[in-house]
KEMARTOR-5865 format. One record per residue: y, z, x of N, C-alpha, C in turn; residue number from 0. Coordinates in pm, 1 decimal, always signed. Layout:
BEGIN
+----------+----------+----------+----------+----------+----------+----------+----------+----------+-----+
:      n_v :      n_w :      n_u :     ca_v :     ca_w :     ca_u :      c_v :      c_w :      c_u :   k :
+----------+----------+----------+----------+----------+----------+----------+----------+----------+-----+
:        Y :        Z :        X :        Y :        Z :        X :        Y :        Z :        X : NUM :
...
+----------+----------+----------+----------+----------+----------+----------+----------+----------+-----+
//
This chain:
BEGIN
+----------+----------+----------+----------+----------+----------+----------+----------+----------+-----+
:      n_v :      n_w :      n_u :     ca_v :     ca_w :     ca_u :      c_v :      c_w :      c_u :   k :
+----------+----------+----------+----------+----------+----------+----------+----------+----------+-----+
:   -716.0 :  +7535.8 :  +4386.3 :   -620.2 :  +7462.2 :  +4360.0 :   -608.5 :  +7355.0 :  +4468.3 :   0 :
:   -583.5 :  +7233.4 :  +4442.9 :   -573.0 :  +7129.8 :  +4554.1 :   -419.6 :  +7102.6 :  +4579.2 :   1 :
:   -404.9 :  +7093.3 :  +4713.7 :   -279.3 :  +7081.6 :  +4771.1 :   -250.2 :  +6924.0 :  +4772.5 :   2 :
:   -165.0 :  +6861.9 :  +4676.4 :   -153.6 :  +6715.3 :  +4690.1 :    -16.2 :  +6676.4 :  +4743.0 :   3 :
:    -43.3 :  +6604.7 :  +4838.6 :   +101.3 :  +6558.5 :  +4919.6 :   +164.3 :  +6441.1 :  +4838.7 :   4 :
:   +286.5 :  +6440.3 :  +4841.3 :   +366.7 :  +6358.7 :  +4765.9 :   +332.5 :  +6206.0 :  +4778.1 :   5 :
:   +264.6 :  +6181.7 :  +4889.2 :   +233.9 :  +6035.9 :  +4914.9 :    +92.4 :  +5995.5 :  +4874.6 :   6 :
:    +12.3 :  +6100.2 :  +4833.7 :   -132.0 :  +6086.1 :  +4778.8 :   -102.0 :  +5974.5 :  +4662.2 :   7 :
:   -163.0 :  +5863.3 :  +4664.9 :   -164.8 :  +5766.1 :  +4531.5 :   -291.4 :  +5722.4 :  +4525.1 :   8 :
:   -320.9 :  +5693.7 :  +4399.1 :   -471.5 :  +5635.5 :  +4363.0 :   -460.0 :  +5496.5 :  +4396.6 :   9 :
:   -567.2 :  +5431.9 :  +4457.7 :   -540.7 :  +5295.0 :  +4495.9 :   -491.1 :  +5194.0 :  +4399.5 :  10 :
:   -529.8 :  +5210.3 :  +4277.4 :   -486.3 :  +5105.5 :  +4181.0 :   -393.7 :  +5139.2 :  +4083.3 :  11 :
:   -323.9 :  +5270.9 :  +4109.3 :   -220.7 :  +5287.9 :  +3994.2 :    -93.7 :  +5218.9 :  +4002.2 :  12 :
:     +6.3 :  +5229.4 :  +3935.9 :   +132.1 :  +5147.7 :  +3943.3 :   +231.0 :  +5165.2 :  +4057.7 :  13 :
:   +190.4 :  +5277.1 :  +4145.1 :   +277.2 :  +5313.8 :  +4258.6 :   +218.4 :  +5209.8 :  +4373.5 :  14 :
:    +84.2 :  +5183.3 :  +4366.2 :    +11.1 :  +5110.7 :  +4480.0 :    +84.6 :  +4981.6 :  +4541.8 :  15 :
:   +164.8 :  +4922.4 :  +4442.2 :   +243.2 :  +4807.3 :  +4490.1 :   +384.8 :  +4850.1 :  +4561.2 :  16 :
:   +412.2 :  +4967.1 :  +4555.6 :   +556.5 :  +5005.2 :  +4605.2 :   +533.4 :  +5047.4 :  +4753.2 :  17 :
:   +635.3 :  +5004.4 :  +4822.9 :   +636.3 :  +5018.7 :  +4963.1 :   +730.3 :  +5147.8 :  +4986.6 :  18 :
:   +701.8 :  +5227.5 :  +5098.9 :   +785.6 :  +5341.6 :  +5114.6 :   +944.0 :  +5303.6 :  +5132.3 :  19 :
:   +968.8 :  +5193.6 :  +5184.3 :  +1124.1 :  +5158.2 :  +5189.3 :  +1174.5 :  +5097.4 :  +5065.5 :  20 :
:  +1116.6 :  +5081.1 :  +4960.4 :  +1149.4 :  +5023.0 :  +4834.7 :  +1247.9 :  +5129.4 :  +4771.7 :  21 :
:  +1338.9 :  +5065.6 :  +4682.0 :  +1443.2 :  +5150.5 :  +4626.5 :  +1379.1 :  +5298.7 :  +4565.9 :  22 :
:  +1458.7 :  +5376.5 :  +4575.5 :  +1406.5 :  +5520.1 :  +4536.4 :  +1402.3 :  +5526.0 :  +4386.1 :  23 :
:  +1480.5 :  +5458.4 :  +4316.3 :  +1496.6 :  +5473.2 :  +4174.3 :  +1372.5 :  +5394.5 :  +4123.7 :  24 :
:  +1325.7 :  +5298.4 :  +4191.2 :  +1209.7 :  +5216.0 :  +4159.3 :  +1081.8 :  +5324.7 :  +4167.5 :  25 :
:  +1060.0 :  +5372.9 :  +4303.3 :   +961.7 :  +5464.6 :  +4327.5 :   +956.3 :  +5591.1 :  +4226.8 :  26 :
:  +1077.1 :  +5637.0 :  +4206.4 :  +1073.2 :  +5760.4 :  +4087.3 :  +1013.7 :  +5701.5 :  +3966.0 :  27 :
:  +1072.8 :  +5599.0 :  +3913.3 :  +1015.1 :  +5536.8 :  +3780.0 :   +876.5 :  +5528.1 :  +3778.4 :  28 :
:   +809.1 :  +5461.2 :  +3880.8 :   +675.6 :  +5432.5 :  +3877.6 :   +596.5 :  +5561.0 :  +3910.3 :  29 :
:   +638.5 :  +5661.7 :  +3969.5 :   +581.3 :  +5788.7 :  +3977.8 :   +565.5 :  +5848.3 :  +3858.2 :  30 :
:   +665.0 :  +5855.8 :  +3771.9 :   +664.4 :  +5907.1 :  +3636.7 :   +582.0 :  +5821.7 :  +3554.4 :  31 :
:   +571.3 :  +5710.5 :  +3550.2 :   +485.0 :  +5619.7 :  +3463.8 :   +328.1 :  +5669.7 :  +3516.3 :  32 :
:   +305.7 :  +5677.6 :  +3644.5 :   +173.4 :  +5700.7 :  +3690.7 :   +137.2 :  +5846.6 :  +3642.6 :  33 :
:   +217.6 :  +5941.5 :  +3668.0 :   +176.0 :  +6064.6 :  +3614.1 :   +152.3 :  +6067.3 :  +3457.4 :  34 :
:   +236.7 :  +6016.6 :  +3390.9 :   +245.2 :  +6013.7 :  +3235.4 :    +99.5 :  +5945.8 :  +3201.0 :  35 :
:    +54.8 :  +5813.0 :  +3264.3 :    -62.1 :  +5745.6 :  +3241.6 :   -165.0 :  +5835.8 :  +3272.0 :  36 :
:   -178.6 :  +5903.3 :  +3383.4 :   -292.6 :  +5988.6 :  +3435.5 :   -305.2 :  +6094.3 :  +3344.4 :  37 :
:   -205.5 :  +6180.5 :  +3284.6 :   -227.9 :  +6286.3 :  +3188.9 :   -270.4 :  +6220.2 :  +3073.8 :  38 :
:   -213.6 :  +6103.7 :  +3021.8 :   -249.3 :  +6042.5 :  +2878.6 :   -414.3 :  +6017.5 :  +2891.4 :  39 :
:   -433.1 :  +5941.1 :  +3001.0 :   -587.3 :  +5907.7 :  +3001.4 :   -674.8 :  +6022.4 :  +3004.7 :  40 :
:   -652.7 :  +6139.0 :  +3051.0 :   -733.1 :  +6250.6 :  +3052.4 :   -743.9 :  +6313.8 :  +2922.8 :  41 :
:   -612.9 :  +6327.0 :  +2851.0 :   -621.4 :  +6374.8 :  +2711.5 :   -706.6 :  +6264.3 :  +2609.4 :  42 :
:   -672.1 :  +6135.3 :  +2632.1 :   -729.7 :  +6044.8 :  +2543.0 :   -894.3 :  +6066.5 :  +2552.7 :  43 :
:   -939.1 :  +6070.2 :  +2699.0 :  -1086.5 :  +6063.8 :  +2709.4 :  -1136.8 :  +6202.8 :  +2652.9 :  44 :
:  -1076.1 :  +6317.4 :  +2677.1 :  -1110.2 :  +6447.2 :  +2619.3 :  -1114.0 :  +6449.9 :  +2466.8 :  45 :
:  -1022.7 :  +6402.0 :  +2410.4 :  -1045.3 :  +6402.1 :  +2249.7 :  -1143.0 :  +6300.3 :  +2208.6 :  46 :
:  -1142.3 :  +6204.7 :  +2271.5 :  -1261.9 :  +6105.2 :  +2236.9 :  -1402.0 :  +6158.1 :  +2261.3 :  47 :
:  -1425.6 :  +6222.0 :  +2392.2 :  -1554.1 :  +6275.9 :  +2405.6 :  -1572.5 :  +6421.0 :  +2331.2 :  48 :
:  -1490.4 :  +6500.9 :  +2325.7 :  -1522.6 :  +6624.1 :  +2255.2 :  -1492.7 :  +6644.2 :  +2104.3 :  49 :
:  -1398.4 :  +6539.3 :  +2053.4 :  -1386.6 :  +6558.7 :  +1924.5 :  -1397.7 :  +6439.2 :  +1841.8 :  50 :
:  -1438.7 :  +6325.4 :  +1917.7 :  -1448.3 :  +6194.8 :  +1847.7 :  -1312.3 :  +6151.3 :  +1768.4 :  51 :
:  -1198.1 :  +6185.1 :  +1822.2 :  -1050.4 :  +6149.1 :  +1765.7 :   -983.5 :  +6070.2 :  +1855.2 :  52 :
:   -893.0 :  +5989.8 :  +1822.8 :   -802.1 :  +5923.5 :  +1905.2 :   -674.4 :  +5993.4 :  +1932.6 :  53 :
:   -604.2 :  +5972.1 :  +2029.1 :   -488.9 :  +6036.8 :  +2073.4 :   -364.4 :  +6005.2 :  +1952.9 :  54 :
:   -377.3 :  +5877.8 :  +1899.7 :   -263.1 :  +5861.6 :  +1799.1 :   -294.7 :  +5955.6 :  +1663.9 :  55 :
:   -417.5 :  +5983.6 :  +1629.2 :   -447.4 :  +6053.3 :  +1519.5 :   -426.4 :  +6201.7 :  +1565.2 :  56 :
:   -448.2 :  +6268.6 :  +1680.3 :   -424.7 :  +6381.8 :  +1724.6 :   -264.2 :  +6414.8 :  +1710.3 :  57 :
:   -184.6 :  +6317.7 :  +1754.0 :    -40.5 :  +6315.4 :  +1764.5 :    +25.4 :  +6316.3 :  +1621.3 :  58 :
:    -56.9 :  +6235.8 :  +1515.9 :     +0.5 :  +6267.2 :  +1388.7 :    -19.6 :  +6394.1 :  +1322.8 :  59 :
:   -144.3 :  +6454.2 :  +1356.2 :   -175.1 :  +6592.2 :  +1307.1 :    -68.7 :  +6686.2 :  +1377.9 :  60 :
:    -41.3 :  +6687.5 :  +1505.5 :    +39.5 :  +6748.2 :  +1576.8 :   +182.4 :  +6763.3 :  +1516.8 :  61 :
:   +246.4 :  +6634.5 :  +1482.3 :   +359.9 :  +6632.7 :  +1424.7 :   +379.8 :  +6697.2 :  +1298.4 :  62 :
:   +267.2 :  +6671.0 :  +1213.9 :   +286.4 :  +6736.3 :  +1073.6 :   +251.7 :  +6894.9 :  +1084.3 :  63 :
:   +188.2 :  +6927.4 :  +1196.7 :   +150.6 :  +7063.4 :  +1203.0 :   +278.2 :  +7140.9 :  +1236.7 :  64 :
:   +360.7 :  +7060.7 :  +1304.3 :   +501.7 :  +7128.5 :  +1354.0 :   +612.7 :  +7109.1 :  +1234.6 :  65 :
:   +578.4 :  +7031.7 :  +1112.9 :   +668.4 :  +7011.6 :  +1012.5 :   +589.1 :  +7050.5 :   +881.5 :  66 :
:   +587.7 :  +7181.3 :   +839.3 :   +513.8 :  +7216.8 :   +733.0 :   +560.7 :  +7169.9 :   +602.6 :  67 :
:   +682.7 :  +7125.0 :   +603.6 :   +751.3 :  +7076.5 :   +483.7 :   +719.6 :  +6920.5 :   +471.7 :  68 :
:   +648.0 :  +6872.7 :   +570.4 :   +628.2 :  +6743.2 :   +567.5 :   +719.3 :  +6645.0 :   +624.1 :  69 :
:   +693.6 :  +6512.7 :   +645.7 :   +778.7 :  +6415.5 :   +706.9 :   +774.6 :  +6292.7 :   +621.2 :  70 :
:   +879.3 :  +6229.6 :   +628.9 :   +883.4 :  +6091.3 :   +568.2 :   +808.1 :  +5989.6 :   +667.6 :  71 :
:   +777.3 :  +5884.8 :   +636.3 :   +706.4 :  +5796.0 :   +720.8 :   +807.0 :  +5750.8 :   +825.6 :  72 :
:   +932.7 :  +5725.8 :   +793.4 :  +1019.3 :  +5690.3 :   +916.2 :  +1044.4 :  +5819.6 :  +1011.1 :  73 :
:  +1049.8 :  +5919.6 :   +943.6 :  +1057.7 :  +6044.9 :  +1040.7 :   +932.5 :  +6064.1 :  +1137.0 :  74 :
:   +824.0 :  +6045.1 :  +1064.4 :   +681.4 :  +6053.6 :  +1144.0 :   +700.9 :  +5941.4 :  +1252.3 :  75 :
:   +753.9 :  +5803.5 :  +1228.0 :   +752.9 :  +5694.5 :  +1332.2 :   +848.9 :  +5732.3 :  +1439.3 :  76 :
:   +967.8 :  +5778.4 :  +1397.3 :  +1073.1 :  +5820.9 :  +1496.6 :  +1004.3 :  +5913.5 :  +1592.2 :  77 :
:   +940.6 :  +6034.0 :  +1537.3 :   +870.6 :  +6128.8 :  +1633.3 :   +765.3 :  +6075.7 :  +1721.9 :  78 :
:   +695.9 :  +5986.9 :  +1670.4 :   +570.9 :  +5927.5 :  +1742.3 :   +631.3 :  +5820.7 :  +1840.5 :  79 :
:   +749.5 :  +5767.8 :  +1808.7 :   +805.2 :  +5650.5 :  +1871.4 :   +711.5 :  +5538.1 :  +1859.6 :  80 :
:   +686.1 :  +5487.8 :  +1742.5 :   +609.5 :  +5388.6 :  +1700.4 :   +672.5 :  +5324.8 :  +1591.3 :  81 :
:   +616.3 :  +5189.6 :  +1551.7 :   +672.2 :  +5130.4 :  +1446.2 :   +620.9 :  +5199.9 :  +1315.1 :  82 :
:   +682.4 :  +5157.8 :  +1208.8 :   +647.8 :  +5211.6 :  +1073.2 :   +505.6 :  +5156.5 :  +1035.2 :  83 :
:   +483.8 :  +5025.5 :  +1074.8 :   +364.2 :  +4958.4 :  +1037.2 :   +250.5 :  +5022.0 :  +1125.1 :  84 :
:   +252.3 :  +5083.2 :  +1240.6 :   +146.1 :  +5151.4 :  +1304.1 :   +127.2 :  +5263.1 :  +1240.0 :  85 :
:   +225.9 :  +5337.5 :  +1200.7 :   +204.2 :  +5475.0 :  +1146.3 :   +136.4 :  +5462.0 :   +990.2 :  86 :
:   +175.0 :  +5364.8 :   +924.8 :   +127.1 :  +5355.2 :   +798.6 :    -32.5 :  +5336.7 :   +802.5 :  87 :
:    -76.7 :  +5234.6 :   +875.3 :   -237.0 :  +5232.6 :   +881.5 :   -306.4 :  +5350.9 :   +919.5 :  88 :
:   -242.5 :  +5425.4 :  +1020.3 :   -304.2 :  +5554.0 :  +1053.7 :   -294.2 :  +5654.1 :   +958.3 :  89 :
:   -198.0 :  +5676.9 :   +888.1 :   -174.1 :  +5774.6 :   +771.6 :   -273.9 :  +5736.4 :   +665.9 :  90 :
:   -279.5 :  +5597.5 :   +626.5 :   -374.1 :  +5579.7 :   +527.0 :   -500.0 :  +5620.0 :   +552.8 :  91 :
:   -565.1 :  +5604.6 :   +676.4 :   -684.5 :  +5632.5 :   +712.0 :   -716.4 :  +5780.7 :   +710.5 :  92 :
:   -595.3 :  +5855.7 :   +755.5 :   -601.1 :  +6016.2 :   +749.3 :   -604.1 :  +6074.7 :   +601.3 :  93 :
:   -526.8 :  +5988.9 :   +529.2 :   -535.6 :  +6023.2 :   +382.9 :   -668.0 :  +6021.6 :   +312.1 :  94 :
:   -739.0 :  +5902.3 :   +339.1 :   -859.3 :  +5857.4 :   +295.3 :   -963.8 :  +5964.1 :   +346.6 :  95 :
:   -947.4 :  +6020.1 :   +459.9 :  -1041.9 :  +6110.7 :   +517.5 :  -1019.1 :  +6251.8 :   +477.3 :  96 :
:   -900.5 :  +6282.6 :   +407.0 :   -858.1 :  +6400.3 :   +334.4 :   -787.9 :  +6504.9 :   +455.1 :  97 :
:   -740.7 :  +6448.0 :   +560.8 :   -676.3 :  +6532.2 :   +676.3 :   -536.5 :  +6532.7 :   +651.5 :  98 :
:   -470.1 :  +6445.5 :   +584.8 :   -329.2 :  +6447.8 :   +535.2 :   -306.1 :  +6417.9 :   +402.8 :  99 :
:   -187.1 :  +6436.8 :   +333.5 :   -158.3 :  +6417.3 :   +207.7 :    -26.0 :  +6348.7 :   +201.7 : 100 :
:    -16.9 :  +6254.2 :    +98.2 :   +127.9 :  +6195.1 :    +62.9 :   +164.7 :  +6271.0 :    -58.3 : 101 :
:   +279.6 :  +6314.6 :    -53.5 :   +330.6 :  +6395.0 :   -182.4 :   +482.3 :  +6337.3 :   -201.8 : 102 :
:   +509.2 :  +6318.8 :   -322.1 :   +623.2 :  +6264.2 :   -367.6 :   +745.0 :  +6356.7 :   -317.3 : 103 :
:   +866.1 :  +6282.8 :   -257.2 :   +967.1 :  +6337.5 :   -206.7 :  +1044.0 :  +6420.3 :   -316.7 : 104 :
:  +1080.9 :  +6547.4 :   -305.7 :  +1161.1 :  +6602.6 :   -391.9 :  +1296.2 :  +6552.1 :   -419.1 : 105 :
:  +1354.6 :  +6481.4 :   -330.4 :  +1505.4 :  +6420.0 :   -325.8 :  +1489.8 :  +6282.6 :   -406.1 : 106 :
:  +1366.2 :  +6213.7 :   -375.6 :  +1352.5 :  +6068.5 :   -417.5 :  +1210.3 :  +6045.0 :   -471.6 : 107 :
:  +1177.2 :  +6040.0 :   -591.1 :  +1036.4 :  +6018.5 :   -615.0 :   +969.0 :  +5886.8 :   -584.5 : 108 :
:  +1058.7 :  +5786.6 :   -542.5 :  +1011.4 :  +5658.4 :   -486.3 :   +955.4 :  +5680.0 :   -356.6 : 109 :
:  +1002.4 :  +5788.4 :   -283.8 :   +951.5 :  +5807.7 :   -140.8 :   +849.1 :  +5916.1 :   -153.6 : 110 :
:   +766.9 :  +5903.0 :    -33.2 :   +674.5 :  +6006.5 :    -31.3 :   +683.3 :  +6087.2 :   +100.9 : 111 :
:   +623.7 :  +6207.7 :   +119.3 :   +637.2 :  +6286.2 :   +241.6 :   +488.1 :  +6292.4 :   +283.7 : 112 :
:   +452.5 :  +6294.7 :   +405.0 :   +324.7 :  +6312.9 :   +448.4 :   +309.4 :  +6463.2 :   +494.1 : 113 :
:   +202.6 :  +6538.4 :   +467.6 :   +192.5 :  +6669.7 :   +495.2 :    +46.7 :  +6690.0 :   +545.9 : 114 :
:    +42.6 :  +6787.3 :   +624.0 :   -109.5 :  +6812.2 :   +659.1 :   -181.5 :  +6886.3 :   +559.7 : 115 :
:   -321.1 :  +6831.4 :   +530.1 :   -408.0 :  +6876.8 :   +425.4 :   -471.7 :  +6995.0 :   +502.7 : 116 :
:   -532.1 :  +7096.8 :   +417.7 :   -601.5 :  +7198.8 :   +482.4 :   -723.6 :  +7172.1 :   +574.1 : 117 :
:   -782.3 :  +7052.4 :   +556.9 :   -880.9 :  +7008.6 :   +639.7 :   -816.7 :  +6958.0 :   +774.0 : 118 :
:   -693.6 :  +6905.2 :   +749.4 :   -630.4 :  +6852.8 :   +863.6 :   -570.1 :  +6970.1 :   +963.9 : 119 :
:   -534.0 :  +7071.3 :   +888.2 :   -495.5 :  +7181.3 :   +972.1 :   -606.1 :  +7256.4 :  +1040.2 : 120 :
:   -729.7 :  +7264.1 :   +977.0 :   -843.2 :  +7307.8 :  +1048.5 :   -887.4 :  +7246.5 :  +1164.0 : 121 :
:   -886.2 :  +7105.1 :  +1137.9 :   -938.4 :  +7000.8 :  +1251.5 :   -832.1 :  +7015.7 :  +1366.5 : 122 :
:   -697.2 :  +7029.1 :  +1359.9 :   -607.7 :  +7041.9 :  +1455.1 :   -614.0 :  +7166.3 :  +1519.4 : 123 :
:   -634.6 :  +7274.2 :  +1437.5 :   -654.9 :  +7415.1 :  +1493.5 :   -788.1 :  +7415.4 :  +1599.4 : 124 :
:   -879.6 :  +7349.5 :  +1552.8 :   -995.7 :  +7346.8 :  +1646.5 :   -979.3 :  +7271.4 :  +1772.4 : 125 :
:   -879.8 :  +7145.2 :  +1770.6 :   -861.2 :  +7079.6 :  +1892.4 :   -759.6 :  +7143.2 :  +1991.3 : 126 :
:   -658.0 :  +7207.6 :  +1936.4 :   -551.4 :  +7275.5 :  +2011.8 :   -587.2 :  +7349.9 :  +2134.8 : 127 :
:   -670.1 :  +7443.6 :  +2120.6 :   -693.7 :  +7540.5 :  +2238.7 :   -751.2 :  +7436.5 :  +2361.0 : 128 :
:   -846.3 :  +7354.8 :  +2338.3 :   -897.9 :  +7263.3 :  +2449.1 :   -790.4 :  +7177.7 :  +2498.6 : 129 :
:   -706.7 :  +7106.7 :  +2402.6 :   -599.1 :  +7038.4 :  +2454.7 :   -508.4 :  +7120.2 :  +2550.0 : 130 :
:   -469.3 :  +7238.8 :  +2506.4 :   -390.1 :  +7309.9 :  +2600.0 :   -463.0 :  +7333.0 :  +2718.5 : 131 :
:   -588.5 :  +7368.2 :  +2729.5 :   -653.3 :  +7374.3 :  +2862.2 :   -630.4 :  +7262.1 :  +2948.9 : 132 :
:   -656.3 :  +7149.0 :  +2890.8 :   -654.1 :  +7009.3 :  +2952.9 :   -500.8 :  +6997.0 :  +3020.0 : 133 :
:   -408.7 :  +7037.0 :  +2952.6 :   -266.0 :  +7022.1 :  +2990.5 :   -258.7 :  +7136.3 :  +3104.5 : 134 :
:   -300.4 :  +7260.5 :  +3056.3 :   -280.1 :  +7359.3 :  +3191.2 :   -343.3 :  +7314.6 :  +3312.3 : 135 :
:   -463.1 :  +7257.2 :  +3300.5 :   -541.6 :  +7232.5 :  +3421.5 :   -461.6 :  +7115.9 :  +3493.3 : 136 :
:   -406.8 :  +7031.2 :  +3423.1 :   -341.9 :  +6906.1 :  +3495.0 :   -219.1 :  +6955.5 :  +3569.7 : 137 :
:   -149.2 :  +7046.6 :  +3526.0 :    -21.4 :  +7104.6 :  +3572.8 :    -57.4 :  +7231.7 :  +3671.8 : 138 :
:   -178.2 :  +7261.1 :  +3694.7 :   -222.7 :  +7382.3 :  +3778.0 :   -167.7 :  +7360.4 :  +3909.0 : 139 :
:   -129.0 :  +7245.8 :  +3971.5 :    -74.9 :  +7225.8 :  +4107.9 :    +49.3 :  +7280.1 :  +4108.7 : 140 :
:   +127.1 :  +7299.5 :  +4013.9 :   +275.7 :  +7342.8 :  +3997.3 :   +299.4 :  +7491.4 :  +3956.3 : 141 :
:   +361.9 :  +7551.3 :  +4032.7 :   +417.9 :  +7695.8 :  +4004.0 :   +491.3 :  +7689.6 :  +3869.1 : 142 :
:   +507.8 :  +7807.1 :  +3822.4 :   +605.5 :  +7830.4 :  +3704.2 :   +758.8 :  +7783.5 :  +3711.3 : 143 :
:   +776.6 :  +7834.7 :  +3838.6 :   +930.0 :  +7785.2 :  +3875.4 :   +942.3 :  +7652.2 :  +3898.2 : 144 :
:   +841.7 :  +7580.9 :  +3963.2 :   +838.7 :  +7427.5 :  +3978.3 :   +844.7 :  +7360.1 :  +3846.8 : 145 :
:   +762.8 :  +7406.8 :  +3767.7 :   +763.8 :  +7324.3 :  +3619.7 :   +895.0 :  +7356.0 :  +3546.0 : 146 :
:   +966.1 :  +7459.7 :  +3569.1 :  +1082.8 :  +7480.0 :  +3519.9 :  +1186.4 :  +7392.1 :  +3556.9 : 147 :
:  +1173.5 :  +7377.3 :  +3707.8 :  +1275.3 :  +7282.1 :  +3771.9 :  +1244.9 :  +7154.3 :  +3732.5 : 148 :
:  +1121.6 :  +7109.8 :  +3722.8 :  +1103.1 :  +6965.9 :  +3686.9 :  +1142.0 :  +6940.6 :  +3540.6 : 149 :
:  +1110.4 :  +7042.0 :  +3441.8 :  +1163.2 :  +7033.9 :  +3309.0 :  +1309.5 :  +7014.3 :  +3307.9 : 150 :
:  +1380.3 :  +7076.1 :  +3384.3 :  +1524.5 :  +7070.6 :  +3389.1 :  +1574.5 :  +6924.1 :  +3449.0 : 151 :
:  +1504.3 :  +6888.5 :  +3548.3 :  +1539.2 :  +6763.8 :  +3608.8 :  +1494.3 :  +6636.8 :  +3514.0 : 152 :
:  +1383.2 :  +6644.8 :  +3446.9 :  +1353.4 :  +6536.2 :  +3333.2 :  +1461.8 :  +6546.3 :  +3237.6 : 153 :
:  +1498.8 :  +6671.9 :  +3172.5 :  +1617.4 :  +6669.3 :  +3066.2 :  +1738.0 :  +6608.2 :  +3132.1 : 154 :
:  +1757.8 :  +6626.1 :  +3255.4 :  +1886.3 :  +6539.6 :  +3313.5 :  +1871.7 :  +6398.9 :  +3310.9 : 155 :
:  +1729.8 :  +6360.4 :  +3357.3 :  +1705.1 :  +6224.3 :  +3341.0 :  +1709.5 :  +6166.0 :  +3199.2 : 156 :
:  +1654.6 :  +6232.9 :  +3098.1 :  +1655.9 :  +6188.2 :  +2964.2 :  +1800.8 :  +6166.0 :  +2925.3 : 157 :
:  +1896.4 :  +6263.4 :  +2953.5 :  +2030.6 :  +6243.6 :  +2915.6 :  +2095.6 :  +6113.5 :  +2982.2 : 158 :
:  +2063.6 :  +6113.9 :  +3113.3 :  +2115.2 :  +5987.3 :  +3191.0 :  +2065.5 :  +5850.4 :  +3105.6 : 159 :
:  +1929.3 :  +5847.5 :  +3081.6 :  +1868.2 :  +5722.1 :  +2999.2 :  +1944.8 :  +5719.7 :  +2869.6 : 160 :
:  +1959.6 :  +5824.9 :  +2804.5 :  +2025.3 :  +5815.6 :  +2669.1 :  +2169.8 :  +5747.1 :  +2682.5 : 161 :
:  +2233.3 :  +5788.8 :  +2785.7 :  +2385.1 :  +5771.5 :  +2808.4 :  +2386.7 :  +5593.7 :  +2852.3 : 162 :
:  +2296.1 :  +5563.7 :  +2933.6 :  +2277.6 :  +5437.9 :  +2971.9 :  +2255.0 :  +5351.3 :  +2839.1 : 163 :
:  +2164.6 :  +5392.1 :  +2761.8 :  +2137.2 :  +5308.1 :  +2654.6 :  +2261.9 :  +5296.5 :  +2544.3 : 164 :
:  +2328.8 :  +5401.8 :  +2552.0 :  +2443.1 :  +5406.5 :  +2451.6 :  +2548.2 :  +5312.2 :  +2510.3 : 165 :
:  +2559.7 :  +5316.4 :  +2645.1 :  +2663.9 :  +5244.1 :  +2720.1 :  +2630.5 :  +5080.0 :  +2686.8 : 166 :
:  +2498.1 :  +5053.7 :  +2674.8 :  +2455.4 :  +4909.5 :  +2663.4 :  +2429.3 :  +4887.6 :  +2510.5 : 167 :
:  +2479.3 :  +4953.1 :  +2436.9 :  +2463.1 :  +4945.5 :  +2299.1 :  +2331.3 :  +4950.4 :  +2252.5 : 168 :
:  +2253.4 :  +5035.8 :  +2310.1 :  +2119.8 :  +5064.9 :  +2259.4 :  +2027.6 :  +4957.8 :  +2291.9 : 169 :
:  +2061.6 :  +4858.0 :  +2352.3 :  +1984.5 :  +4726.8 :  +2401.5 :  +1910.8 :  +4763.2 :  +2531.3 : 170 :
:  +1765.1 :  +4728.8 :  +2541.8 :  +1723.9 :  +4723.6 :  +2660.1 :  +1745.1 :  +4616.4 :  +2769.1 : 171 :
+----------+----------+----------+----------+----------+----------+----------+----------+----------+-----+
//
């Protein structure tokens, strides 16, 4: 396990332009972005190299795996935090490949729900253990109590961000 100092920065990440004396809020925000981007880069590369799959495809399969009853396109878009248009094309391709299914909604036959097909479940089950290992490796520098503390702090930040958005009418 490598001991990483809080000031260790990659030369070309988002934080490299921030000076030590800059506003703390800015420094924290850029640190969060840097960490998220570094984790995402590792996961994207691993999925591409080991499974020939993109992160968005993996994310769709993961969301559907967690919702055995299926999701509407709107629900899937909300969970993925992307537009309906982005999800539609992705789901269309996954349907063509037999990894997901569109089934009529029991409440409204005009709408459909997207569910994981058996082949999609097998594919997701194959990728999940390796994905978990990548995440475990990336977080190996933190103890369990540190991770729990970080999770609590990020939950507090999430509430603060949500409150600020509500205060400003949901506008950015």
